[in-house]
LUMPASE-342166 format. One record per atom (N, C-alpha, C): residue number from 1; residue in one letter; atom name; x, y, z. Coordinates in Angstrom, 1 decimal. Each point is the difference from the previous one (the first is absolute). Example, Ala and Ser with C-alpha at 12.3 -4.5 7.8 and 13.67 -1.06 7.14 Angstrom:
% residues 2
<pt 1,'A','N',<13.2,-5.7,7.8>>
<pt 1,'A','CA',<-0.9,1.2,0.0>>
<pt 1,'A','C',<0.9,1.2,0.0>>
<pt 2,'S','N',<-0.4,1.1,-0.7>>
<pt 2,'S','CA',<0.9,1.1,0.0>>
<pt 2,'S','C',<-0.8,1.1,0.8>>
% end
This chain:
% residues 103
<pt 1,'M','N',<0.4,7.4,14.9>>
<pt 1,'M','CA',<0.7,-1.3,-0.1>>
<pt 1,'M','C',<0.6,-0.1,-1.4>>
<pt 2,'I','N',<1.2,-0.5,-0.1>>
<pt 2,'I','CA',<0.6,-0.2,-1.3>>
<pt 2,'I','C',<0.1,-1.5,-0.3>>
<pt 3,'K','N',<-0.1,-0.3,-1.3>>
<pt 3,'K','CA',<0.0,-1.4,-0.4>>
<pt 3,'K','C',<0.9,-0.1,-1.2>>
<pt 4,'G','N',<0.9,-1.1,0.1>>
<pt 4,'G','CA',<0.8,-0.3,-1.2>>
<pt 4,'G','C',<-0.3,-1.5,-0.4>>
<pt 5,'F','N',<0.0,-0.2,-1.2>>
<pt 5,'F','CA',<-0.3,-1.4,-0.5>>
<pt 5,'F','C',<0.7,-0.2,-1.4>>
<pt 6,'K','N',<0.1,-1.2,-0.4>>
<pt 6,'K','CA',<0.6,-0.4,-1.3>>
<pt 6,'K','C',<-0.9,-0.9,-0.8>>
<pt 7,'M','N',<0.1,0.2,-1.3>>
<pt 7,'M','CA',<-0.7,-0.8,-1.0>>
<pt 7,'M','C',<1.0,-0.4,-1.1>>
<pt 8,'K','N',<-0.5,-0.8,-0.9>>
<pt 8,'K','CA',<0.9,-0.4,-1.1>>
<pt 8,'K','C',<-0.6,0.3,-1.4>>
<pt 9,'L','N',<0.7,0.7,-0.8>>
<pt 9,'L','CA',<-0.5,0.3,-1.4>>
<pt 9,'L','C',<0.5,-1.1,-0.9>>
<pt 10,'N','N',<-0.8,-0.3,-1.0>>
<pt 10,'N','CA',<0.4,-1.0,-1.0>>
<pt 10,'N','C',<1.1,0.6,-0.9>>
<pt 11,'D','N',<0.9,-0.8,-0.5>>
<pt 11,'D','CA',<1.1,0.5,-0.9>>
<pt 11,'D','C',<-0.6,0.8,-1.1>>
<pt 12,'G','N',<0.7,1.1,-0.3>>
<pt 12,'G','CA',<-0.3,0.8,-1.2>>
<pt 12,'G','C',<-1.3,0.9,0.2>>
<pt 13,'M','N',<-0.5,0.1,1.2>>
<pt 13,'M','CA',<-1.3,0.7,0.2>>
<pt 13,'M','C',<0.2,1.4,0.7>>
<pt 14,'A','N',<1.2,0.4,0.2>>
<pt 14,'A','CA',<0.2,1.3,0.7>>
<pt 14,'A','C',<-0.6,1.1,-0.6>>
<pt 15,'A','N',<0.1,0.2,-1.3>>
<pt 15,'A','CA',<-0.6,1.1,-0.7>>
<pt 15,'A','C',<-1.5,0.0,0.1>>
<pt 16,'E','N',<-0.6,-1.2,-0.2>>
<pt 16,'E','CA',<-1.4,-0.1,0.1>>
<pt 16,'E','C',<-0.5,0.2,1.4>>
<pt 17,'Y','N',<0.7,-0.4,1.0>>
<pt 17,'Y','CA',<-0.4,0.2,1.4>>
<pt 17,'Y','C',<0.0,1.5,0.3>>
<pt 18,'K','N',<1.0,0.7,-0.5>>
<pt 18,'K','CA',<0.1,1.4,0.2>>
<pt 18,'K','C',<-1.1,0.8,-0.7>>
<pt 19,'K','N',<-0.3,-0.4,-1.3>>
<pt 19,'K','CA',<-1.0,0.6,-0.8>>
<pt 19,'K','C',<-1.4,-0.1,0.8>>
<pt 20,'R','N',<-0.3,-1.3,0.4>>
<pt 20,'R','CA',<-1.3,-0.2,0.7>>
<pt 20,'R','C',<-0.1,0.9,1.2>>
<pt 21,'H','N',<1.1,0.1,0.8>>
<pt 21,'H','CA',<-0.1,0.8,1.2>>
<pt 21,'H','C',<0.0,1.5,-0.3>>
<pt 22,'N','N',<0.6,0.4,-1.1>>
<pt 22,'N','CA',<-0.1,1.4,-0.4>>
<pt 22,'N','C',<-1.4,0.4,-0.4>>
<pt 23,'E','N',<-0.8,-1.0,-0.4>>
<pt 23,'E','CA',<-1.3,0.2,-0.4>>
<pt 23,'E','C',<-1.0,-0.6,1.0>>
<pt 24,'L','N',<0.4,0.0,1.3>>
<pt 24,'L','CA',<-0.8,-0.6,1.0>>
<pt 24,'L','C',<-1.4,0.6,0.0>>
<pt 25,'W','N',<-1.0,-0.9,0.1>>
<pt 25,'W','CA',<-1.4,0.4,-0.1>>
<pt 25,'W','C',<-0.3,0.9,1.1>>
<pt 26,'P','N',<-0.8,1.0,-0.2>>
<pt 26,'P','CA',<-0.5,0.9,1.1>>
<pt 26,'P','C',<-0.6,-0.7,1.1>>
<pt 27,'E','N',<-0.8,-1.1,-0.3>>
<pt 27,'E','CA',<-0.7,-0.8,1.0>>
<pt 27,'E','C',<1.0,-0.7,0.9>>
<pt 28,'M','N',<1.2,-0.4,-0.5>>
<pt 28,'M','CA',<1.0,-0.6,0.8>>
<pt 28,'M','C',<0.7,1.0,0.9>>
<pt 29,'K','N',<0.2,1.2,-0.5>>
<pt 29,'K','CA',<0.6,1.1,0.8>>
<pt 29,'K','C',<-1.0,0.2,1.2>>
<pt 30,'D','N',<-1.3,0.1,-0.3>>
<pt 30,'D','CA',<-1.0,0.2,1.0>>
<pt 30,'D','C',<0.0,-1.1,1.1>>
<pt 31,'I','N',<0.1,-1.3,-0.4>>
<pt 31,'I','CA',<0.1,-1.1,0.9>>
<pt 31,'I','C',<1.2,0.2,0.9>>
<pt 32,'I','N',<1.1,0.3,-0.5>>
<pt 32,'I','CA',<1.3,0.1,0.8>>
<pt 32,'I','C',<-0.2,1.1,1.0>>
<pt 33,'H','N',<-0.5,1.1,-0.4>>
<pt 33,'H','CA',<-0.2,1.1,0.9>>
<pt 33,'H','C',<-1.1,-0.2,1.0>>
<pt 34,'N','N',<-1.1,-0.6,-0.5>>
<pt 34,'N','CA',<-1.2,-0.3,0.9>>
<pt 34,'N','C',<0.3,-1.0,1.1>>
<pt 35,'Q','N',<1.0,-0.9,-0.3>>
<pt 35,'Q','CA',<0.4,-1.0,1.0>>
<pt 35,'Q','C',<1.1,0.4,0.8>>
<pt 36,'G','N',<0.4,1.3,0.0>>
<pt 36,'G','CA',<1.0,0.5,0.9>>
<pt 36,'G','C',<1.4,0.0,-0.6>>
<pt 37,'G','N',<0.2,-0.2,-1.3>>
<pt 37,'G','CA',<1.3,-0.1,-0.5>>
<pt 37,'G','C',<0.5,1.4,-0.6>>
<pt 38,'K','N',<1.2,0.3,0.2>>
<pt 38,'K','CA',<0.6,1.2,-0.6>>
<pt 38,'K','C',<1.5,-0.2,-0.1>>
<pt 39,'N','N',<0.6,0.9,-0.8>>
<pt 39,'N','CA',<1.5,0.0,-0.2>>
<pt 39,'N','C',<0.4,-1.4,-0.5>>
<pt 40,'Y','N',<-0.6,-0.5,-1.0>>
<pt 40,'Y','CA',<0.2,-1.4,-0.5>>
<pt 40,'Y','C',<1.0,0.1,-1.2>>
<pt 41,'S','N',<1.0,-0.8,0.2>>
<pt 41,'S','CA',<1.1,-0.1,-1.1>>
<pt 41,'S','C',<0.3,-1.5,-0.2>>
<pt 42,'I','N',<0.3,-0.3,-1.2>>
<pt 42,'I','CA',<0.5,-1.4,-0.4>>
<pt 42,'I','C',<1.3,0.2,-0.8>>
<pt 43,'F','N',<1.0,-0.8,0.4>>
<pt 43,'F','CA',<1.3,0.0,-0.6>>
<pt 43,'F','C',<0.3,-1.3,-0.7>>
<pt 44,'L','N',<0.8,-0.1,-1.0>>
<pt 44,'L','CA',<0.4,-1.2,-0.7>>
<pt 44,'L','C',<1.5,-0.2,0.1>>
<pt 45,'D','N',<0.4,-1.2,0.4>>
<pt 45,'D','CA',<1.3,-0.5,-0.1>>
<pt 45,'D','C',<0.1,-0.7,-1.3>>
<pt 46,'E','N',<0.6,0.6,-1.0>>
<pt 46,'E','CA',<0.1,-0.5,-1.4>>
<pt 46,'E','C',<0.8,-1.3,-0.1>>
<pt 47,'E','N',<0.9,-0.3,1.0>>
<pt 47,'E','CA',<0.8,-1.2,-0.1>>
<pt 47,'E','C',<-0.8,-1.2,0.4>>
<pt 48,'T','N',<-1.0,0.2,0.9>>
<pt 48,'T','CA',<-0.8,-1.2,0.5>>
<pt 48,'T','C',<-1.5,0.1,-0.4>>
<pt 49,'N','N',<-0.5,1.1,-0.5>>
<pt 49,'N','CA',<-1.4,0.2,-0.3>>
<pt 49,'N','C',<-0.8,0.1,1.3>>
<pt 50,'I','N',<0.6,0.2,1.1>>
<pt 50,'I','CA',<-0.7,0.2,1.3>>
<pt 50,'I','C',<-0.5,1.4,0.1>>
<pt 51,'L','N',<-1.3,0.2,0.3>>
<pt 51,'L','CA',<-0.6,1.3,0.2>>
<pt 51,'L','C',<0.0,0.2,1.5>>
<pt 52,'F','N',<0.4,1.2,0.4>>
<pt 52,'F','CA',<0.0,0.3,1.5>>
<pt 52,'F','C',<-1.1,1.2,0.1>>
<pt 53,'G','N',<-1.0,-0.3,0.8>>
<pt 53,'G','CA',<-1.0,1.0,0.3>>
<pt 53,'G','C',<0.1,0.6,1.4>>
<pt 54,'Y','N',<-0.3,1.3,0.0>>
<pt 54,'Y','CA',<0.0,0.8,1.2>>
<pt 54,'Y','C',<-1.3,0.8,0.1>>
<pt 55,'I','N',<-0.7,-0.1,1.1>>
<pt 55,'I','CA',<-1.2,0.7,0.1>>
<pt 55,'I','C',<-0.2,0.4,1.5>>
<pt 56,'E','N',<-0.6,1.2,0.2>>
<pt 56,'E','CA',<-0.4,0.4,1.4>>
<pt 56,'E','C',<-1.5,-0.3,0.1>>
<pt 57,'I','N',<-0.4,-0.7,1.0>>
<pt 57,'I','CA',<-1.4,-0.3,0.2>>
<pt 57,'I','C',<-0.4,0.4,1.4>>
<pt 58,'E','N',<-1.4,0.2,0.1>>
<pt 58,'E','CA',<-0.5,0.4,1.3>>
<pt 58,'E','C',<-0.1,-1.1,1.0>>
<pt 59,'N','N',<-0.4,-1.2,-0.5>>
<pt 59,'N','CA',<0.0,-1.2,0.8>>
<pt 59,'N','C',<-0.1,-1.2,-0.9>>
<pt 60,'E','N',<0.6,-1.1,0.5>>
<pt 60,'E','CA',<0.1,-1.2,-0.8>>
<pt 60,'E','C',<-1.4,-0.6,-0.4>>
<pt 61,'E','N',<-0.9,-0.1,1.0>>
<pt 61,'E','CA',<-1.3,-0.6,-0.2>>
<pt 61,'E','C',<-0.8,0.8,-1.1>>
<pt 62,'R','N',<0.0,1.3,0.1>>
<pt 62,'R','CA',<-0.6,0.8,-1.1>>
<pt 62,'R','C',<0.6,-0.2,-1.3>>
<pt 63,'W','N',<1.3,0.0,-0.1>>
<pt 63,'W','CA',<0.7,-0.2,-1.2>>
<pt 63,'W','C',<-0.3,-1.3,-0.7>>
<pt 64,'N','N',<-0.1,-1.1,0.8>>
<pt 64,'N','CA',<-0.2,-1.3,-0.5>>
<pt 64,'N','C',<-1.4,-0.1,-0.7>>
<pt 65,'K','N',<-0.9,0.9,0.4>>
<pt 65,'K','CA',<-1.4,-0.1,-0.6>>
<pt 65,'K','C',<0.1,0.5,-1.5>>
<pt 66,'A','N',<1.0,0.7,-0.4>>
<pt 66,'A','CA',<0.1,0.4,-1.4>>
<pt 66,'A','C',<0.0,-1.2,-1.0>>
<pt 67,'G','N',<0.6,-1.1,0.4>>
<pt 67,'G','CA',<0.1,-1.1,-0.9>>
<pt 67,'G','C',<-1.3,-0.7,-0.2>>
<pt 68,'K','N',<-1.0,0.3,0.8>>
<pt 68,'K','CA',<-1.3,-0.6,-0.1>>
<pt 68,'K','C',<-1.0,0.8,-1.0>>
<pt 69,'T','N',<0.5,1.1,-0.4>>
<pt 69,'T','CA',<-0.9,0.9,-0.9>>
<pt 69,'T','C',<0.0,-0.5,-1.4>>
<pt 70,'D','N',<-1.1,0.2,-0.7>>
<pt 70,'D','CA',<-0.1,-0.4,-1.4>>
<pt 70,'D','C',<1.1,0.6,-0.9>>
<pt 71,'V','N',<0.2,1.3,0.3>>
<pt 71,'V','CA',<1.0,0.7,-0.8>>
<pt 71,'V','C',<1.4,-0.6,0.2>>
<pt 72,'N','N',<0.4,-0.3,1.2>>
<pt 72,'N','CA',<1.3,-0.5,0.2>>
<pt 72,'N','C',<0.1,-1.4,-0.6>>
<pt 73,'Q','N',<-1.0,-0.8,0.1>>
<pt 73,'Q','CA',<0.0,-1.3,-0.6>>
<pt 73,'Q','C',<0.1,0.0,-1.6>>
<pt 74,'K','N',<-0.6,1.0,-0.6>>
<pt 74,'K','CA',<0.1,0.3,-1.4>>
<pt 74,'K','C',<1.5,0.4,-0.3>>
<pt 75,'W','N',<0.6,0.8,0.8>>
<pt 75,'W','CA',<1.3,0.4,-0.2>>
<pt 75,'W','C',<1.0,-1.2,0.1>>
<pt 76,'W','N',<-0.3,-0.9,1.0>>
<pt 76,'W','CA',<0.9,-1.2,0.0>>
<pt 76,'W','C',<-0.2,-0.8,-1.2>>
<pt 77,'D','N',<-1.2,-0.2,-0.5>>
<pt 77,'D','CA',<-0.2,-0.7,-1.3>>
<pt 77,'D','C',<0.8,0.6,-1.1>>
<pt 78,'F','N',<0.0,1.4,-0.1>>
<pt 78,'F','CA',<0.6,0.7,-1.0>>
<pt 78,'F','C',<1.6,-0.2,0.0>>
<pt 79,'M','N',<0.5,-0.1,1.2>>
<pt 79,'M','CA',<1.4,-0.1,0.2>>
<pt 79,'M','C',<0.6,-1.4,0.0>>
<pt 80,'A','N',<-0.9,-1.0,0.1>>
<pt 80,'A','CA',<0.4,-1.4,0.2>>
<pt 80,'A','C',<0.9,-0.5,-1.1>>
<pt 81,'S','N',<-0.1,0.5,-1.2>>
<pt 81,'S','CA',<0.8,-0.5,-1.1>>
<pt 81,'S','C',<1.5,0.4,0.0>>
<pt 82,'I','N',<0.3,1.0,0.9>>
<pt 82,'I','CA',<1.4,0.5,-0.1>>
<pt 82,'I','C',<0.7,-0.2,1.3>>
<pt 83,'M','N',<-0.6,-0.7,1.0>>
<pt 83,'M','CA',<0.7,-0.1,1.3>>
<pt 83,'M','C',<-0.4,-1.4,0.6>>
<pt 84,'E','N',<0.7,-0.4,1.0>>
<pt 84,'E','CA',<-0.3,-1.2,0.8>>
<pt 84,'E','C',<-1.3,0.3,0.8>>
<pt 85,'T','N',<-0.9,-1.0,-0.1>>
<pt 85,'T','CA',<-1.3,0.2,0.7>>
<pt 85,'T','C',<-0.4,-1.3,0.7>>
<pt 86,'N','N',<-0.9,0.2,0.9>>
<pt 86,'N','CA',<-0.7,-1.1,0.7>>
<pt 86,'N','C',<-1.2,-0.4,-0.8>>
<pt 87,'E','N',<-0.7,-1.1,0.4>>
<pt 87,'E','CA',<-1.1,-0.5,-0.8>>
<pt 87,'E','C',<-1.1,1.0,-0.2>>
<pt 88,'D','N',<-0.2,1.0,0.9>>
<pt 88,'D','CA',<-1.0,1.0,-0.1>>
<pt 88,'D','C',<0.5,1.2,-0.8>>
<pt 89,'N','N',<1.1,-0.1,-0.6>>
<pt 89,'N','CA',<0.7,1.0,-0.8>>
<pt 89,'N','C',<0.6,1.2,0.9>>
<pt 90,'S','N',<-0.1,-0.1,1.3>>
<pt 90,'S','CA',<0.7,0.9,0.8>>
<pt 90,'S','C',<1.5,-0.2,-0.2>>
<pt 91,'P','N',<0.8,1.1,0.1>>
<pt 91,'P','CA',<1.4,-0.2,-0.1>>
<pt 91,'P','C',<0.6,-0.9,1.1>>
<pt 92,'V','N',<1.0,-0.8,-0.3>>
<pt 92,'V','CA',<0.7,-0.7,1.0>>
<pt 92,'V','C',<0.8,1.1,0.7>>
<pt 93,'S','N',<-0.2,0.2,1.3>>
<pt 93,'S','CA',<0.6,1.2,0.7>>
<pt 93,'S','C',<0.5,-0.5,1.3>>
<pt 94,'K','N',<1.1,0.5,0.4>>
<pt 94,'K','CA',<0.6,-0.4,1.3>>
<pt 94,'K','C',<0.3,1.3,0.7>>
<pt 95,'D','N',<-0.6,0.2,1.2>>
<pt 95,'D','CA',<0.3,1.1,0.8>>
<pt 95,'D','C',<1.4,0.0,0.5>>
<pt 96,'L','N',<0.7,1.1,0.1>>
<pt 96,'L','CA',<1.4,0.1,0.4>>
<pt 96,'L','C',<0.0,0.6,1.4>>
<pt 97,'E','N',<0.9,-0.4,0.8>>
<pt 97,'E','CA',<0.2,0.5,1.4>>
<pt 97,'E','C',<0.7,1.4,-0.1>>
<pt 98,'L','N',<-0.6,0.9,0.7>>
<pt 98,'L','CA',<0.7,1.3,0.1>>
<pt 98,'L','C',<1.2,-0.1,0.9>>
<pt 99,'M','N',<1.1,0.4,-0.5>>
<pt 99,'M','CA',<1.3,-0.1,0.8>>
<pt 99,'M','C',<0.5,1.3,0.5>>
<pt 100,'F','N',<-0.4,1.1,-0.8>>
<pt 100,'F','CA',<0.4,1.3,0.4>>
<pt 100,'F','C',<-0.9,1.1,-0.7>>
<pt 101,'H','N',<-0.3,1.0,0.8>>
<pt 101,'H','CA',<-0.8,1.1,-0.6>>
<pt 101,'H','C',<0.5,1.3,0.6>>
<pt 102,'L','N',<0.2,1.0,-0.8>>
<pt 102,'L','CA',<0.4,1.4,0.4>>
<pt 102,'L','C',<-0.9,1.0,-0.6>>
<pt 103,'D','N',<-0.7,0.8,0.7>>
<pt 103,'D','CA',<-0.8,1.1,-0.6>>
<pt 103,'D','C',<0.9,1.2,-0.3>>
% end
């Protein structure tokens, strides 16, 4: 299953966002893989600061459990200062509807 979603980066935070992801904690990599995620990419539209995420997951229910882990919640706290977040510091994220896919 593939998933597309969007988030919003705060103004002037593109370099910091990229730096933090280039230094992604090994524990976060493990969470992503252990919850069935692979082939994960995030793109930035510099004109709008909208981040577009793409990930292949094994199933939605398993993937959603990632956010409940201590490591993931620490990551959200770490990222909260540079992007739009909810009260629990999870990123404000909107799933996008798949309109076309070609292997």
